[in-house]
Every structure is written in C-alpha cells, then in structure tokens.
C-alpha positions as CSV (number, residue, x, y, z in Angstrom):
1,M,0.0,0.0,0.0
2,P,1.5,3.4,-0.9
3,R,2.5,5.7,1.9
4,T,0.1,8.4,0.8
5,T,-2.9,6.1,1.3
6,R,-1.8,4.5,4.6
7,L,-4.7,4.3,7.0
8,P,-4.6,6.4,10.2
9,G,-3.8,4.7,13.5
10,L,-3.1,5.3,17.1
11,S,-0.2,7.7,17.8
12,V,2.9,6.4,19.5
13,R,2.3,8.9,22.3
14,L,-1.2,7.4,22.9
15,K,0.1,3.9,22.7
16,L,2.8,4.6,25.3
17,T,0.2,6.4,27.5
18,L,-2.1,3.3,27.4
19,S,0.9,1.1,28.1
20,Y,1.9,3.1,31.2
21,A,-1.7,3.1,32.5
22,A,-2.1,-0.6,31.8
23,F,1.1,-1.3,33.7
24,L,-0.1,0.7,36.7
25,M,-3.4,-1.1,36.7
26,V,-1.7,-4.5,36.5
27,A,0.7,-3.5,39.3
28,G,-2.2,-2.2,41.5
29,G,-4.2,-5.4,40.8
30,L,-1.3,-7.6,41.8
31,L,-0.9,-5.6,45.0
32,L,-4.5,-6.0,45.9
33,A,-4.2,-9.7,45.1
34,V,-1.3,-10.0,47.4
35,V,-3.3,-8.3,50.2
36,W,-6.1,-10.8,49.6
37,V,-3.9,-13.9,49.4
38,F,-1.6,-13.1,52.3
39,L,-3.9,-11.1,54.7
40,L,-7.7,-11.3,54.2
41,R,-7.9,-15.0,53.5
42,Y,-6.5,-15.8,57.0
43,V,-9.2,-13.7,58.7
44,P,-12.1,-15.9,59.8
45,D,-15.4,-15.3,58.2
46,Q,-17.6,-16.2,61.3
47,Q,-18.6,-13.5,63.7
48,I,-16.1,-13.3,66.5
49,L,-17.7,-13.1,69.9
50,G,-15.9,-12.0,73.0
51,P,-15.6,-9.4,75.6
52,G,-14.8,-5.9,74.6
53,P,-15.5,-4.0,71.3
54,H,-16.8,-5.8,68.2
55,T,-14.0,-7.6,66.2
56,P,-14.5,-7.4,62.4
57,N,-14.5,-10.6,60.5
58,R,-13.5,-11.2,56.8
59,S,-16.9,-10.0,55.4
60,D,-16.5,-6.8,57.4
61,L,-13.1,-6.2,56.1
62,Q,-14.1,-6.9,52.5
63,R,-17.0,-4.4,52.7
64,A,-14.6,-1.8,54.0
65,F,-11.7,-2.7,51.7
66,T,-13.5,-3.2,48.4
67,P,-14.7,0.5,47.8
68,R,-11.3,1.8,48.8
69,A,-9.6,-0.7,46.5
70,L,-11.8,0.4,43.6
71,Q,-11.1,4.1,44.4
72,A,-7.4,3.3,44.4
73,M,-7.6,1.5,41.1
74,A,-9.5,4.5,39.6
75,A,-6.9,6.9,40.9
76,L,-4.1,4.7,39.4
77,L,-5.9,4.7,36.1
78,V,-6.2,8.5,36.1
79,F,-2.7,8.9,37.3
80,G,-1.4,6.5,34.6
81,L,-3.2,8.2,31.8
82,V,-2.3,11.7,32.8
83,G,1.2,11.0,33.9
84,G,1.8,8.6,30.9
85,W,0.6,11.3,28.5
86,V,2.9,13.9,29.9
87,L,5.9,11.5,30.2
88,A,5.4,10.1,26.7
89,G,5.2,13.7,25.3
90,R,8.5,14.6,26.9
91,M,10.2,11.4,25.7
92,L,8.9,11.8,22.1
93,A,9.7,15.5,21.9
94,P,13.0,14.9,20.1
95,L,11.2,12.6,17.6
96,S,8.9,15.4,16.8
97,R,11.9,17.6,16.0
98,I,13.3,14.9,13.8
99,T,10.0,14.5,12.0
100,A,9.7,18.2,11.4
101,A,13.3,18.3,10.1
102,A,12.6,15.4,7.7
103,R,9.5,17.2,6.4
104,R,11.5,20.4,5.7
105,V,14.1,18.3,3.9
106,A,11.3,16.7,1.8
107,A,10.1,20.3,1.0
108,G,13.6,21.1,-0.4
109,S,15.4,22.7,2.5
110,L,18.8,20.9,2.9
111,S,20.3,23.6,5.2
112,H,18.2,22.8,8.3
113,R,19.8,20.8,11.1
114,I,18.2,19.2,14.2
115,Q,21.2,19.7,16.6
116,L,19.7,18.1,19.7
117,D,21.3,19.1,22.9
118,G,21.9,16.8,25.9
119,R,23.7,13.6,26.6
120,R,23.8,10.8,24.2
121,D,20.8,8.5,23.9
122,E,19.0,6.7,21.1
123,F,17.1,9.8,19.9
124,R,20.2,12.0,19.9
125,E,22.2,9.3,18.0
126,L,19.4,9.3,15.4
127,A,19.4,13.1,15.2
128,D,23.2,13.2,14.8
129,A,23.1,10.5,12.1
130,F,20.3,12.5,10.4
131,D,22.4,15.7,10.6
132,T,25.4,13.9,9.2
133,M,23.3,12.5,6.3
134,L,22.1,16.1,5.6
135,D,25.7,17.4,5.5
136,Q,26.7,14.8,3.0
137,L,23.5,15.2,0.9
138,E,23.9,19.0,0.8
139,A,27.5,18.7,-0.2
140,H,26.6,16.2,-2.9
141,V,23.8,18.4,-4.2
142,E,26.2,21.4,-4.3
143,E,28.8,19.3,-6.1
144,Q,26.2,18.2,-8.6
145,K,25.2,21.8,-9.2
146,R,28.8,22.9,-9.8
147,F,29.3,19.9,-12.1
148,A,26.1,20.8,-14.1
149,A,27.2,24.4,-14.4
150,N,30.7,23.5,-15.4
151,A,29.5,20.8,-17.8
152,S,27.1,23.3,-19.4
153,H,30.0,25.8,-19.9
154,E,32.4,23.2,-21.3
155,L,29.8,21.8,-23.7
156,R,28.8,25.3,-24.8
157,T,32.3,26.3,-25.7
158,P,32.8,23.9,-28.7
159,L,29.3,24.7,-29.9
160,A,30.0,28.5,-29.7
161,I,33.3,28.0,-31.6
162,T,31.5,25.9,-34.2
163,Q,28.9,28.6,-34.6
164,A,31.5,31.3,-35.0
165,L,33.4,29.3,-37.6
166,L,30.2,28.8,-39.6
167,D,29.4,32.5,-39.3
168,V,32.8,33.4,-40.7
169,A,32.4,30.9,-43.6
170,R,29.0,32.4,-44.4
171,R,30.3,35.9,-44.4
172,D,33.5,35.0,-46.4
173,P,32.5,32.5,-49.1
174,E,35.9,32.9,-50.8
175,R,37.8,31.6,-47.7
176,D,39.7,28.3,-48.0
177,P,37.2,25.6,-46.8
178,A,40.1,23.2,-45.9
179,E,41.1,25.4,-43.0
180,L,37.5,25.6,-41.8
181,V,37.0,21.9,-42.0
182,E,40.2,21.3,-40.0
183,R,39.1,23.7,-37.3
184,L,35.6,22.2,-37.2
185,H,37.2,18.7,-36.9
186,E,39.3,19.7,-33.9
187,V,36.3,21.3,-32.2
188,N,34.1,18.3,-32.9
189,T,36.8,15.9,-31.6
190,R,37.0,17.9,-28.4
191,A,33.2,17.8,-27.9
192,I,33.2,14.0,-28.5
193,D,36.0,13.5,-26.0
194,L,34.1,15.6,-23.4
195,T,30.9,13.6,-24.0
196,E,32.6,10.3,-23.7
197,A,34.3,11.5,-20.5
198,L,31.0,12.5,-19.0
199,L,29.5,9.1,-20.0
200,L,32.5,7.3,-18.4
201,L,32.1,9.3,-15.2
202,S,28.4,8.5,-15.0
203,R,29.1,4.8,-15.6
204,A,31.7,4.7,-12.8
205,E,29.4,6.5,-10.4
206,R,26.6,4.0,-11.1
207,R,29.0,1.1,-10.5
208,S,27.4,-0.7,-13.4
209,F,30.3,-3.1,-14.2
210,T,31.3,-6.7,-13.7
211,R,34.0,-7.5,-11.2
212,E,37.0,-9.6,-12.1
213,S,40.6,-10.0,-10.9
214,V,42.8,-7.2,-12.2
215,D,46.5,-6.8,-11.7
216,L,47.4,-3.0,-11.4
217,S,51.0,-3.7,-12.4
218,L,49.9,-5.1,-15.8
219,L,47.6,-2.1,-16.3
220,A,50.5,0.3,-15.4
221,E,52.7,-1.4,-18.0
222,E,49.9,-1.3,-20.6
223,A,49.2,2.4,-20.0
224,V,52.9,3.4,-20.1
225,E,53.4,1.4,-23.3
226,T,50.5,3.2,-24.9
227,L,51.6,6.7,-23.8
228,L,55.4,6.1,-24.2
229,P,55.6,7.8,-27.7
230,Y,53.8,10.8,-26.3
231,A,56.2,11.0,-23.4
232,E,59.2,10.7,-25.6
233,Q,57.8,13.4,-27.9
234,R,57.8,15.7,-24.8
235,G,61.3,14.7,-23.8
236,L,60.1,12.9,-20.6
237,A,61.6,9.8,-19.0
238,I,58.9,7.4,-17.8
239,E,59.6,4.4,-15.5
240,V,57.4,1.5,-14.2
241,S,58.4,-0.6,-11.2
242,G,56.9,-2.5,-8.4
243,D,55.2,-5.8,-7.6
244,A,52.0,-7.4,-8.6
245,A,48.9,-5.7,-7.1
246,V,45.8,-7.7,-7.7
247,T,42.4,-6.2,-7.0
248,T,38.9,-7.0,-8.1
249,G,36.9,-4.7,-10.4
250,S,36.3,-3.6,-14.0
251,H,39.4,-4.1,-16.2
252,A,38.3,-1.4,-18.6
253,L,37.6,1.2,-15.9
254,L,40.8,0.5,-14.0
255,L,42.8,0.7,-17.2
256,Q,41.1,4.0,-17.9
257,M,42.0,5.2,-14.4
258,T,45.6,4.2,-14.8
259,T,45.8,5.7,-18.3
260,N,44.3,9.0,-17.0
261,L,46.9,9.2,-14.2
262,V,49.9,8.5,-16.5
263,H,48.5,11.0,-19.1
264,N,48.0,13.6,-16.4
265,A,51.5,13.1,-15.2
266,I,52.9,13.6,-18.7
267,V,50.8,16.7,-19.5
268,H,51.5,18.5,-16.2
269,N,55.2,18.1,-16.2
270,L,58.3,20.2,-16.9
271,P,58.8,21.5,-20.5
272,S,61.8,19.2,-20.9
273,A,63.9,16.7,-19.0
274,G,61.0,15.8,-16.8
275,S,60.1,12.4,-15.4
276,V,57.2,10.1,-14.5
277,H,57.5,7.2,-12.0
278,V,54.8,4.6,-11.8
279,T,54.9,2.0,-9.0
280,T,52.6,-0.7,-7.8
281,G,52.5,-3.0,-4.8
282,I,50.5,-4.4,-1.8
283,D,50.4,-2.4,1.4
284,H,48.2,-3.5,4.4
285,A,45.8,-5.6,2.3
286,E,45.5,-2.9,-0.3
287,A,46.6,-2.8,-3.9
288,V,48.4,0.5,-4.3
289,L,49.1,2.4,-7.6
290,T,51.4,5.4,-7.3
291,V,52.1,7.9,-10.0
292,E,54.7,10.6,-9.4
293,N,55.7,13.3,-11.8
294,S,58.1,16.2,-11.8
295,G,56.8,19.7,-12.5
296,S,56.3,23.1,-11.0
297,H,55.6,23.6,-7.3
298,L,51.9,23.3,-6.5
299,D,50.0,25.0,-3.7
300,P,48.4,22.4,-1.3
301,G,45.1,24.3,-1.5
302,L,45.0,24.0,-5.3
303,V,46.0,20.3,-5.1
304,A,42.9,19.6,-2.9
305,T,40.6,20.9,-5.7
306,L,42.2,18.9,-8.6
307,T,39.7,16.0,-8.3
308,E,36.7,18.4,-8.9
309,P,35.3,18.1,-12.4
310,F,36.7,20.6,-14.9
311,Q,39.4,21.8,-12.5
312,R,42.8,22.1,-14.1
313,G,46.2,22.3,-12.5
314,N,47.3,25.8,-13.5
315,E,44.3,27.7,-12.2
316,R,42.0,26.2,-14.9
317,T,44.3,27.2,-17.7
318,R,44.2,25.2,-20.9
319,S,46.9,23.8,-23.1
320,D,47.0,21.9,-26.3
321,H,46.9,18.6,-24.4
322,A,45.0,19.7,-21.3
323,G,42.1,17.4,-21.9
324,V,38.6,18.1,-20.9
325,G,39.2,18.7,-17.2
326,L,37.7,15.4,-16.1
327,G,40.8,13.2,-15.8
328,L,41.3,13.2,-12.1
329,A,37.5,13.4,-11.4
330,I,37.1,10.2,-13.4
331,V,40.0,8.6,-11.5
332,K,38.4,9.5,-8.2
333,S,35.0,8.2,-9.3
334,I,36.5,4.9,-10.5
335,A,38.5,4.5,-7.3
336,E,35.5,5.1,-5.1
337,A,33.3,2.8,-7.3
338,H,35.9,0.1,-6.4
339,D,35.7,0.9,-2.7
340,G,39.1,2.6,-2.8
341,S,40.6,6.0,-2.2
342,L,42.6,8.6,-4.1
343,V,45.2,10.8,-2.4
344,L,47.0,13.7,-4.0
345,A,50.0,15.4,-2.5
346,P,52.4,18.0,-3.9
347,R,56.1,16.9,-4.0
348,S,58.6,19.0,-2.1
349,E,60.9,19.1,-5.2
350,G,57.9,20.1,-7.5
351,G,55.3,18.1,-9.2
352,L,52.6,15.8,-7.9
353,R,52.2,12.4,-6.2
354,V,49.0,10.4,-6.7
355,D,48.2,7.3,-4.6
356,V,45.3,5.0,-5.5
357,R,44.4,2.4,-2.9
358,L,42.1,-0.4,-3.7
359,P,41.1,-3.5,-1.7
360,A,43.5,-6.3,-2.6
361,A,42.0,-9.4,-4.0
362,P,42.1,-12.4,-1.6
363,R,45.0,-14.7,-2.4
364,Q,44.1,-18.0,-4.1
C-alpha cells in the first residue's frame, strides 16, 4: 500500500500512555491480590464473639476494603493516563523535531539541522546521524550543481566555436574551406571527448560493471606502453616498477583510471627533461598504484581541488593537451566505485604524487 494512502492509526504517544496506564493497573491489581492472598484469607469469616468491642471478620473487612480498592484503582488509572501522556510527550519531543526536520528536507530545505542538545541516547544518536546525512546530501547536491554548471559551460564552448566558424564561412565564401574543415574537426573531436568522458564518469558513479581479478602492475605497463611515444615526444623519462597488485573490479575502468593518471603526469610536467614514475604493490591488504611526476611547485590548496570536475592544474588554464578537465575526477570516481581511495599530495621538489588504494583481492 502506498505511503500516501496509509490508514490512520493510534499515535505512538497514545500507545505509550495506554501502556503506562495498563502497567499501573496491573501492578495495582497484583498488589490487591497480594493483600487478599496473604492477609484477608486468613481472617475468619464467622462472627467473632468476645468481651470488649466488636471484632471485624472477613466480610466486614471486605465491605470496608473493596470500595477503597476500587477508588485506588480508579486513581491509578487517572494517574497512569495523565502521567503517561505527559511523560510520553516529553520522551517523544526529540522525535517530533526529527520528523519536522525530515519534512523540511522533503520540501527542499537541505540547510536545516536538528542539533539536539543533551547527553547521548537513542534519539540523539538518530538526530546526529540525520544531521550527518544532511551534511553529505547537501555537499553532494552542491557538487552536482557545480558539475552541471561546469559541464554546461564546457559543452557550450565547442558549440560556440562551431557557430563562430560557420558565421565566418558564411560571411566570407571565398575563404579556403580546408582550414575551416580542419578547425571544425578539432572542435568536434573535443566535444566528442568531453561527451565520452561524461558518460564514463556516469558509468563509474553507477557502479554498473562486472568485477574480475585485475593486476594493477599489468595495467600500469599497458598504460605506459600506450603513452610512451607521447612522453618521448615531450622529452620525458617514464619508468614503471613494483610488484603485482591484484584487486577486483572492471578491467576497462581500472585501465582508464591508470591511463588517465599517466597521461595527467605527462601533460602537467616540466617543459623538458621531466620524469614520471609509476609503481605498484601491496600495502596492508590494499593494492596500491602510485604515479609521481616532476613539475612546478603546487599549492596544497590547489591540489585539494584537482579532483573536482573541470578543475585544471594551473588555475584552470588550458593547453593543447590539457584534456577536458575530467581526468582526475574520473580517477576519483572509478577508485570510489571500487571501494578505494585517491590521495593527491604536492612533492617538495615540485610536481605531484598520486596514490590510488584499492582493496586487494584475496590470495588464491
């Protein structure tokens, strides 16, 4: 049955109130039963004759005791209902605040927090967990908004360039079409690369892949072999070392992650005589892939933002091989999709060190 058509029922406060009252009534009834079993039953029911004042028998005591017992039970019932209602209200007050906060979130307000005071108990643990969830949700929504804004800007750029080139060609029919075709081809290629990167990022975030055993050392060798001509063209020395580092995941995604890291290390390097070091190994039940590159000195604050989509190393500047600005964002997304982590740190001698840690596959 859908939540919107759920039938109304007794409130938790009323249920607790009735429970308190019922408990008091049962306790009072047990107390009266104890009085009857251990006191009144031993009083003789015959009339007791003797000198002096009249001695009451069991019937006399019952006639005197029963009305008072009924009055006491009525008082217990009233006290249980009133006291239970007040006590249940005080106990459930934090739950009312949590419910109100949840409704405000459902209405679109992610900035509201419960912030229950007092010592730790079940309600405060629930409120703290709810506040933590809202912090993460708000941060995720803000990240998605920034991503959407940046993606719109990045996608609009090649379209604007294409429009400008077509306008120029329309105004100048005598212009050499070969140059226009070449420029349009470059712009279209960049737009395709950006679209494919966005699709890859979405695929990694959905974790829609089949897991298999993957050796990061073999992926590192494959990525370096693919990019070696590009590194030699830029005058860089590239080196691969380390031991086998087997993890479980998507071979294609992990290869893309490794290739992105090596490509990023080649692009953001010294103009000449630079170096790239790729190492793999096992450390504390984790498969580790490390990529280090020489380069200019980086500010730690800038390094912390490099995994954001469309963030580029030199304050978002472009170069001929700067890519679409999603390289490290894709790496981070792939690592997290494989239950791993990505750590970036500037090197003291200049350049960047990137560590990817993934759960190691169990040994056969």
